[in-house]
C-alpha positions as CSV (number, residue, x, y, z in Angstrom):
1,X,2.0,21.7,-14.9
2,X,1.9,21.0,-18.6
3,X,0.0,23.4,-20.9
4,X,-1.1,23.6,-24.5
5,X,-2.2,26.4,-26.7
6,X,-6.0,26.3,-27.3
7,X,-5.5,26.4,-31.1
8,X,-3.0,23.6,-31.0
9,X,-5.4,21.6,-28.8
10,X,-8.3,22.1,-31.2
11,X,-6.2,21.0,-34.1
12,X,-5.1,17.9,-32.2
13,X,-8.6,17.0,-31.4
14,X,-9.7,17.5,-35.0
15,X,-6.9,15.2,-36.1
16,X,-7.9,12.5,-33.6
17,X,-11.6,12.8,-34.6
18,X,-10.8,12.4,-38.3
19,X,-8.5,9.4,-37.6
20,X,-11.1,7.7,-35.4
21,X,-13.8,8.2,-38.0
22,X,-11.8,7.2,-41.1
23,X,-9.4,4.5,-39.8
24,X,-10.7,3.1,-36.5
25,X,-14.5,2.9,-36.7
26,X,-14.6,0.8,-39.9
27,X,-12.3,-1.9,-38.3
28,X,-13.8,-2.2,-34.8
29,X,-16.2,-5.1,-35.4
30,X,-13.9,-7.2,-37.5
31,X,-10.9,-7.0,-35.1
32,X,-12.9,-7.1,-31.9
33,X,-14.9,-10.1,-32.8
34,X,-11.8,-12.0,-34.0
35,X,-9.8,-10.8,-31.0
36,X,-7.2,-9.7,-33.5
37,X,-4.3,-7.4,-32.6
38,X,-4.7,-4.2,-34.7
39,X,-1.1,-3.9,-36.1
40,X,-2.0,-1.2,-38.6
41,X,-3.8,0.9,-36.1
42,X,-0.9,0.7,-33.7
43,X,1.4,2.0,-36.4
44,X,-1.0,4.9,-37.0
45,X,-1.0,5.6,-33.2
46,X,2.8,5.8,-33.4
47,X,2.5,8.4,-36.2
48,X,0.0,10.4,-34.2
49,X,2.4,10.5,-31.2
50,X,0.0,8.8,-28.8
51,X,2.8,6.6,-27.4
52,X,4.5,9.8,-26.2
53,X,1.3,11.7,-25.4
54,X,2.2,12.5,-21.8
55,X,6.0,12.2,-22.1
56,X,7.9,15.5,-21.7
57,X,8.9,17.2,-24.9
58,X,12.4,17.2,-23.4
59,X,12.5,13.5,-24.2
60,X,10.6,13.6,-27.5
61,X,7.0,13.3,-26.3
62,X,4.0,15.6,-26.7
63,X,3.9,16.6,-23.1
64,X,0.1,16.9,-23.1
65,X,-1.8,18.2,-20.0
66,X,-3.9,15.7,-18.2
67,X,-7.1,17.4,-19.4
68,X,-6.1,17.1,-23.0
69,X,-5.0,13.5,-22.7
70,X,-8.3,12.7,-20.9
71,X,-10.3,14.0,-23.8
72,X,-8.3,12.0,-26.3
73,X,-8.9,8.9,-24.3
74,X,-12.6,9.6,-24.3
75,X,-12.7,10.3,-28.1
76,X,-11.0,7.0,-28.9
77,X,-12.8,5.0,-26.3
78,X,-16.2,6.1,-27.5
79,X,-15.5,4.1,-30.7
80,X,-13.1,1.4,-29.6
81,X,-12.1,1.1,-25.9
82,X,-9.5,-1.6,-26.4
83,X,-6.9,0.4,-28.3
84,X,-6.7,3.1,-25.6
85,X,-5.3,0.4,-23.3
86,X,-2.4,-0.2,-25.8
87,X,-1.0,3.3,-25.4
88,X,-2.2,4.0,-21.9
89,X,-0.4,1.0,-20.4
90,X,2.7,2.0,-22.4
91,X,2.5,5.5,-21.0
92,X,2.5,4.1,-17.4
93,X,5.8,2.4,-18.3
94,X,7.1,5.7,-19.5
95,X,5.8,7.4,-16.3
96,X,7.9,5.0,-14.1
97,X,11.0,6.1,-15.9
98,X,10.3,9.8,-16.2
99,X,9.3,10.2,-12.6
100,X,11.6,7.8,-10.8
101,X,14.4,6.9,-13.2
102,X,17.9,8.3,-13.3
103,X,18.7,11.0,-15.8
104,X,20.7,8.5,-18.0
105,X,17.7,6.2,-17.9
106,X,15.4,9.0,-19.0
107,X,17.7,10.0,-21.9
108,X,18.1,6.5,-23.1
109,X,14.6,5.1,-22.8
110,X,12.0,7.9,-23.0
111,X,12.7,9.0,-26.6
112,X,12.3,5.3,-27.6
113,X,9.1,5.1,-25.7
114,X,7.7,8.4,-27.0
115,X,8.3,7.4,-30.6
116,X,6.8,3.9,-30.2
117,X,10.1,2.3,-31.3
118,X,10.0,0.4,-28.0
119,X,6.6,-0.4,-26.6
120,X,5.4,-2.2,-23.5
121,X,3.7,-1.7,-20.2
122,X,3.6,-2.7,-16.6
123,X,4.3,-6.1,-15.1
124,X,2.9,-5.9,-11.5
125,X,0.2,-8.5,-11.1
126,X,1.0,-12.1,-10.2
127,X,-1.2,-15.3,-9.9
128,X,-1.3,-14.8,-6.1
129,X,-1.0,-11.0,-5.9
130,X,-3.5,-8.6,-7.6
131,X,-4.3,-5.4,-5.7
132,X,-2.0,-6.3,-2.8
133,X,1.3,-5.8,-4.6
134,X,3.3,-6.4,-1.4
135,X,2.3,-10.0,-1.7
136,X,4.3,-10.5,-4.9
137,X,6.7,-13.5,-5.0
138,X,8.9,-12.6,-8.0
139,X,12.5,-12.1,-6.9
140,X,15.6,-10.4,-8.3
141,X,18.9,-11.8,-6.9
142,X,22.1,-9.7,-7.3
143,X,25.0,-11.5,-9.1
144,X,27.9,-9.2,-9.8
145,X,26.8,-6.5,-12.1
146,X,23.5,-8.2,-13.0
147,X,20.3,-9.4,-11.3
148,X,18.7,-12.8,-11.9
149,X,14.9,-12.6,-11.9
150,X,12.6,-15.6,-11.3
151,X,8.8,-15.7,-11.2
152,X,5.6,-15.2,-13.2
153,X,3.4,-12.2,-14.0
154,X,-0.1,-12.5,-15.2
155,X,-2.8,-10.4,-16.9
156,X,-0.1,-8.1,-18.3
157,X,-1.4,-5.7,-21.0
158,X,0.7,-5.6,-24.2
159,X,2.3,-8.8,-22.9
160,X,2.4,-10.5,-26.3
161,X,3.3,-7.7,-28.7
162,X,5.1,-5.4,-26.2
163,X,8.9,-5.8,-25.8
164,X,9.8,-3.9,-22.7
165,X,8.1,-3.8,-19.2
166,X,8.5,-2.2,-15.9
167,X,8.7,-5.3,-13.7
168,X,8.0,-5.2,-10.0
169,X,10.2,-7.6,-8.0
170,X,11.4,-8.2,-4.5
171,X,15.1,-7.5,-4.2
172,X,14.9,-8.3,-0.4
173,X,12.1,-10.8,0.2
174,X,12.7,-10.6,4.0
175,X,12.2,-6.8,4.3
176,X,9.6,-5.4,6.8
177,X,7.5,-3.8,5.7
178,X,7.6,-5.6,2.4
179,X,7.6,-2.5,0.1
180,X,11.0,-1.6,1.4
181,X,12.4,-4.6,-0.3
182,X,10.6,-4.0,-3.7
183,X,12.1,-2.6,-6.8
184,X,11.2,-1.9,-10.5
185,X,13.3,-3.1,-13.4
186,X,13.2,-2.4,-17.0
187,X,13.1,-5.8,-18.7
188,X,13.3,-6.4,-22.4
189,X,12.3,-9.8,-23.8
190,X,15.1,-12.2,-24.3
191,X,16.5,-15.5,-23.1
192,X,14.8,-16.3,-19.8
193,X,11.9,-13.9,-20.4
194,X,9.1,-15.4,-22.4
195,X,5.4,-15.2,-23.0
196,X,3.7,-18.1,-21.2
197,X,0.3,-17.7,-22.9
198,X,-2.2,-15.2,-24.2
199,X,-5.1,-15.0,-21.8
200,X,-8.7,-15.1,-23.2
201,X,-11.2,-12.5,-22.1
202,X,-15.0,-12.1,-22.4
203,X,-14.6,-8.5,-23.5
204,X,-11.9,-5.8,-24.0
205,X,-10.6,-7.8,-27.0
206,X,-7.9,-7.0,-29.6
207,X,-5.6,-5.8,-26.8
208,X,-3.4,-8.6,-25.7
209,X,-3.3,-9.8,-22.0
210,X,-0.6,-12.4,-21.3
211,X,1.3,-14.4,-18.7
212,X,5.0,-13.5,-18.6
213,X,7.5,-16.1,-17.3
214,X,10.9,-15.2,-15.9
215,X,13.3,-18.2,-15.6
216,X,16.7,-17.1,-14.4
217,X,16.4,-14.0,-16.6
218,X,19.5,-11.8,-16.3
219,X,19.2,-8.0,-16.4
220,X,21.9,-5.5,-15.9
221,X,21.9,-3.4,-12.8
222,X,21.7,-0.3,-15.0
223,X,18.0,-1.3,-15.6
224,X,17.1,-0.9,-12.0
225,X,14.7,2.1,-12.1
226,X,16.1,4.8,-9.9
227,X,19.5,3.0,-9.6
228,X,18.9,1.8,-6.0
229,X,17.2,-1.2,-4.5
230,X,14.3,-1.1,-2.2
231,X,13.0,2.4,-2.9
232,X,10.0,1.8,-0.8
233,X,8.7,5.3,-0.9
234,X,9.3,5.5,-4.6
235,X,7.5,2.2,-5.1
236,X,4.5,3.5,-3.1
237,X,4.5,6.8,-5.1
238,X,4.6,4.9,-8.4
239,X,1.9,2.5,-7.4
240,X,-0.3,5.5,-6.3
241,X,0.4,7.3,-9.6
242,X,-0.3,4.2,-11.6
243,X,-3.6,3.6,-9.7
244,X,-4.7,7.1,-10.4
245,X,-4.0,6.8,-14.1
246,X,-5.9,3.4,-14.3
247,X,-8.7,4.9,-12.3
248,X,-9.0,7.9,-14.6
249,X,-8.8,5.8,-17.7
250,X,-11.5,3.4,-16.5
251,X,-13.7,6.4,-15.6
252,X,-13.1,8.0,-19.0
253,X,-13.8,4.9,-21.0
254,X,-16.9,4.2,-19.1
255,X,-18.3,7.7,-19.6
256,X,-17.4,7.7,-23.3
257,X,-18.9,4.3,-24.0
258,X,-22.1,5.3,-22.1
259,X,-22.5,8.5,-23.9
260,X,-22.1,6.9,-27.3
261,X,-24.4,4.0,-26.4
262,X,-27.1,6.5,-25.3
263,X,-26.9,8.3,-28.6
264,X,-27.1,5.1,-30.6
265,X,-30.1,3.9,-28.6
266,X,-31.9,7.2,-29.2
267,X,-31.2,7.1,-32.9
268,X,-32.4,3.6,-33.2
269,X,-35.5,4.2,-31.1
270,X,-36.7,7.1,-33.2
271,X,-36.1,5.3,-36.5
272,X,-38.1,2.2,-35.4
273,X,-41.7,2.3,-36.7
274,X,-43.2,1.0,-33.5
275,X,-41.7,3.8,-31.3
276,X,-41.8,6.6,-33.9
277,X,-45.5,6.4,-34.2
278,X,-46.3,6.7,-30.5
279,X,-46.2,10.3,-29.4
280,X,-46.4,9.5,-25.7
281,X,-43.5,7.1,-26.0
282,X,-41.4,9.6,-28.0
283,X,-42.0,12.2,-25.3
284,X,-41.0,9.8,-22.5
285,X,-37.8,8.8,-24.4
286,X,-37.0,12.5,-25.1
287,X,-37.3,13.3,-21.5
288,X,-35.1,10.5,-20.5
289,X,-32.5,11.4,-23.1
290,X,-32.5,15.1,-21.9
291,X,-31.8,13.9,-18.4
292,X,-29.0,11.6,-19.6
293,X,-27.5,14.5,-21.7
294,X,-27.6,16.8,-18.6
295,X,-26.0,14.1,-16.4
296,X,-23.3,13.5,-19.1
297,X,-22.5,17.3,-19.3
298,X,-22.1,17.3,-15.5
299,X,-19.8,14.4,-15.7
300,X,-17.8,16.2,-18.4
301,X,-17.3,19.1,-15.9
302,X,-16.3,16.7,-13.2
303,X,-13.9,15.0,-15.6
304,X,-12.2,18.3,-16.3
305,X,-11.8,19.1,-12.6
306,X,-10.6,15.5,-11.8
307,X,-8.1,15.6,-14.6
308,X,-6.5,18.7,-13.1
309,X,-6.4,16.9,-9.7
310,X,-4.7,14.0,-11.4
311,X,-2.0,16.3,-12.8
312,X,-1.6,17.6,-9.2
313,X,-1.3,14.0,-7.8
314,X,-4.6,14.1,-6.0
315,X,-6.9,11.1,-5.7
316,X,-9.4,10.4,-8.5
317,X,-11.6,7.8,-6.9
318,X,-14.4,10.3,-6.7
319,X,-14.5,10.3,-10.5
320,X,-15.2,6.6,-10.6
321,X,-17.9,7.0,-8.0
322,X,-19.5,9.7,-10.2
323,X,-19.5,7.4,-13.2
324,X,-21.3,4.8,-11.2
325,X,-23.8,7.3,-10.1
326,X,-24.4,8.5,-13.6
327,X,-25.0,4.9,-14.8
328,X,-27.4,4.3,-11.9
329,X,-29.3,7.5,-12.7
330,X,-29.6,6.7,-16.4
331,X,-31.0,3.3,-15.6
332,X,-33.6,4.5,-13.1
């Protein structure tokens, strides 16, 4: 399990806090309202090492423990949720290579991922296959030393500005069960691999979600993650790991946004003349805020425990359930 010296962790957190306050907070409203991709912020995240936050130091990453990474996600999400998706989706791409790739693949790709030189994400979802990944239709057909990929992926995070993706395909569409015929490829944009369109969203803006189109896209066999077709068990393991990280990130961002919103509501309430002059109202609000603070502290403790379970490959769906319970409690 990854570890970090407490002094180094404190220094890292202080650096993140200063960056969020000075560079991120002043830009949120402008970029989010315009649904504008934050190029300058992305370059700063590269300098901070966030694109290699959980990548092993052996390959140029920071190698942060899950608990440390979880707190970074919370600190950033509390101010601007969207940009955490830019590096978190990228880190799931790195996870696929680090956990299931061959050693030559790790040596070649992970330093580039960790530095942010090459950025991307996961390409799993298709128009007719969301949570049921065994229903995907994208295929990869072997032709000599290459594979030819055809199909469409949709709602792919970093799809417009990312350049490399871990793409889930069927190398044997007839396999039973289906996952035994599924494989992951590292695909870089090029002839036959294009962005169909950027997808509009009601929220979670500034981070690009796109449709990716593969039309007779040729990829060398050396880009097959793990080096062998149809690693059903590995595909299952990776999907489970990816699901755990997504679950943890959703829970973290939800908790961070809730905590910040509660603080802003309290500040606004006590500075409004109507509420500030009514003692009974102030007492009622103070009581509610104390309860929310207590619940949030409990969630922080649950977060720490769940982050450790994440690093041990245990399930994290209890954390999502706790976030829902916290939200329900705060609204009651």
